[in-house]
C-alpha positions in Angstrom: 0.5 -17.9 -0.7 -0.4 -15.4 2.4 1.4 -18.2 4.9 3.1 -15.0 5.7 0.2 -13.8 8.3 1.0 -16.0 11.4 -0.4 -14.6 15.1 -1.1 -16.8 17.8 -5.0 -16.5 18.0 -4.6 -17.7 21.5 -8.1 -18.9 21.7 -9.7 -22.1 21.4 -12.9 -22.6 19.2 -16.0 -23.9 19.7 -18.6 -25.3 17.3 -21.6 -23.1 18.0 -24.2 -22.5 15.7 -25.2 -19.0 16.9 -24.6 -16.2 15.0 -21.7 -14.3 16.4 -21.8 -10.5 16.6 -17.9 -10.2 16.1 -15.1 -11.8 14.7 -13.2 -12.9 17.6 -13.7 -16.5 17.0 -10.6 -18.0 15.2 -13.0 -20.0 12.9 -14.9 -16.7 12.0 -11.6 -14.7 11.3 -9.9 -17.5 9.6 -13.0 -17.5 7.1 -12.7 -14.1 6.6 -8.9 -13.9 6.0 -9.7 -16.9 3.8 -12.1 -15.4 1.9 -10.9 -11.9 1.6 -6.8 -11.8 2.2 -5.9 -12.6 -1.8 -8.5 -9.5 -3.2 -7.2 -7.3 -0.2 -3.3 -8.0 -1.5 -4.2 -7.3 -5.3 -6.1 -4.3 -4.0 -3.3 -3.2 -2.3 -0.7 -4.2 -5.1 -2.1 -2.3 -7.9 -1.7 0.8 -5.3 1.6 0.3 -4.3 3.0 -1.7 -7.0 5.1 -3.4 -4.7 4.6 -7.2 -3.6 6.3 -6.8 -0.5 4.5 -3.6 0.5 1.0 -5.1 -0.1 2.0 -8.5 1.8 2.6 -6.0 4.7 -0.4 -4.0 4.4 -3.0 -6.9 4.3 -0.9 -8.5 7.3 -1.2 -5.2 8.7 -5.2 -4.9 8.2 -5.7 -8.1 9.3 -3.9 -7.8 12.3 -5.7 -4.9 13.3 -9.0 -6.4 12.6 -7.9 -9.2 15.0 -6.8 -6.6 17.4 -10.5 -4.9 17.1 -12.1 -8.1 16.6 -14.7 -7.5 19.6 -15.9 -4.0 17.8 -16.3 -5.6 14.4 -19.3 -7.4 13.3 -18.6 -10.1 10.7 -20.6 -8.7 8.0 -18.6 -5.6 8.1 -14.9 -7.2 8.4 -14.6 -6.9 4.8 -15.4 -3.5 4.4 -12.9 -2.9 7.7 -10.2 -4.3 6.2 -10.4 -2.7 2.8 -10.5 0.6 5.0 -7.4 -0.5 6.8 -5.4 -1.2 4.1 -6.5 1.7 2.0 -5.4 4.1 4.6 -2.0 2.5 5.4 -1.5 2.9 1.9 -2.5 6.3 1.7 0.0 7.0 4.8 2.9 5.2 2.8 2.1 7.9 -0.1 2.0 10.6 2.3 5.4 9.3 3.9 7.7 8.7 1.2 5.5 11.3 -1.8 6.5 9.1 -4.5 4.7 6.8 -6.9 6.5 3.6 -7.1 6.8 2.1 -10.5 5.9 -1.1 -11.8 9.2 -1.6 -13.5 10.9 -5.2 -13.8 14.6 -4.5 -13.4 15.6 -7.9 -13.4 18.0 -8.7 -16.5 16.4 -11.5 -18.7 17.9 -13.8 -21.3 16.3 -14.0 -24.4 16.3 -15.0 -28.1 14.5 -11.8 -29.3 16.4 -9.4 -31.5 18.0 -6.4 -30.0 15.6 -4.4 -32.0 12.2 -6.0 -30.8 14.0 -5.8 -26.9 14.3 -2.4 -27.5 11.1 -1.6 -28.8 9.3 -3.7 -26.5 11.0 -1.8 -23.6 9.8 1.6 -25.1 6.3 0.5 -25.3 6.8 -0.8 -21.6 8.0 2.2 -20.1 5.0 4.3 -22.2 2.4 1.8 -20.8 4.3 2.5 -17.4 4.1 6.4 -18.2 0.6 6.1 -19.3 -0.4 4.5 -16.3 1.2 6.5 -13.5 0.1 9.6 -15.6 -3.7 8.6 -14.4 -5.1 9.6 -11.4 -4.6 6.7 -8.7 -8.8 5.7 -8.4 -8.3 5.5 -12.5 -5.1 3.7 -12.4 -6.2 1.1 -9.9 -9.9 1.2 -11.2 -8.2 0.0 -14.9 -6.0 -2.6 -13.3 -8.7 -4.5 -11.1 -11.1 -4.8 -14.2 -8.3 -5.6 -16.8 -5.2 -7.6 -15.0 -7.1 -9.0 -11.7 -10.6 -9.9 -13.7 -12.7 -7.8 -11.4 -16.7 -6.8 -12.3 -17.6 -3.4 -11.9 -19.8 -4.1 -9.3 -16.7 -5.8 -7.6 -14.6 -2.9 -7.8 -17.4 -0.4 -6.7 -17.7 -2.3 -3.6 -14.2 -2.4 -2.8 -14.2 1.3 -3.3 -17.4 2.1 -2.0 -18.5 4.2 -4.7 -21.4 3.2 -7.4 -21.0 1.1 -10.5 -21.6 3.9 -12.8 -18.5 5.9 -10.7 -16.6 3.0 -11.6 -18.1 2.7 -15.2 -16.6 6.7 -15.7 -13.2 5.8 -14.3 -12.8 3.2 -16.8 -13.8 5.4 -19.4 -11.4 8.2 -18.6 -8.7 5.5 -17.9 -9.3 4.0 -21.6 -9.3 7.7 -23.1 -6.3 8.5 -21.4 -4.4 5.9 -22.6 -5.5 5.6 -26.0 -4.4 9.2 -26.3 -1.0 8.5 -24.6 -0.3 5.4 -26.6 0.2 5.0 -30.3 -1.2 1.3 -31.2 -3.8 0.7 -28.8 
């Protein structure tokens, strides 16, 4: 899925058993990429609402990690990549000044009745409006938990906040969604 990330590392890897204090070795970098790229992608995707931009942000974040590999310890690489990806997200928001929607605008062929399709579309629009009306931190926490199945502790680590803060965000997000959408 993440074959889009292709850079020439230009270094041969030696099979050293000693611990490194940076991520410039190809095997170390590759391990960090393979273990974190999907979760970083999901994290940014929920913020962007756009798969292409999330891929770009992940690629750019790992490229920056490689460019600064001598300055980043392997145990700090995950936090570094999340921070870079999040900063890219914030820069895009600042430049565009609009939140992207999660609407699927492709036409679907279905055997459902027109009334059912209309009700389904109305519900999707209501859900999209409700999700978009949530503060960004509540929305991303909600989607990471409910869609991606992340535990509160994992989300707290990604966001750099306490588990209690994540619990509070989820509580507020669920409360707001229940108020805005009938039938939940």
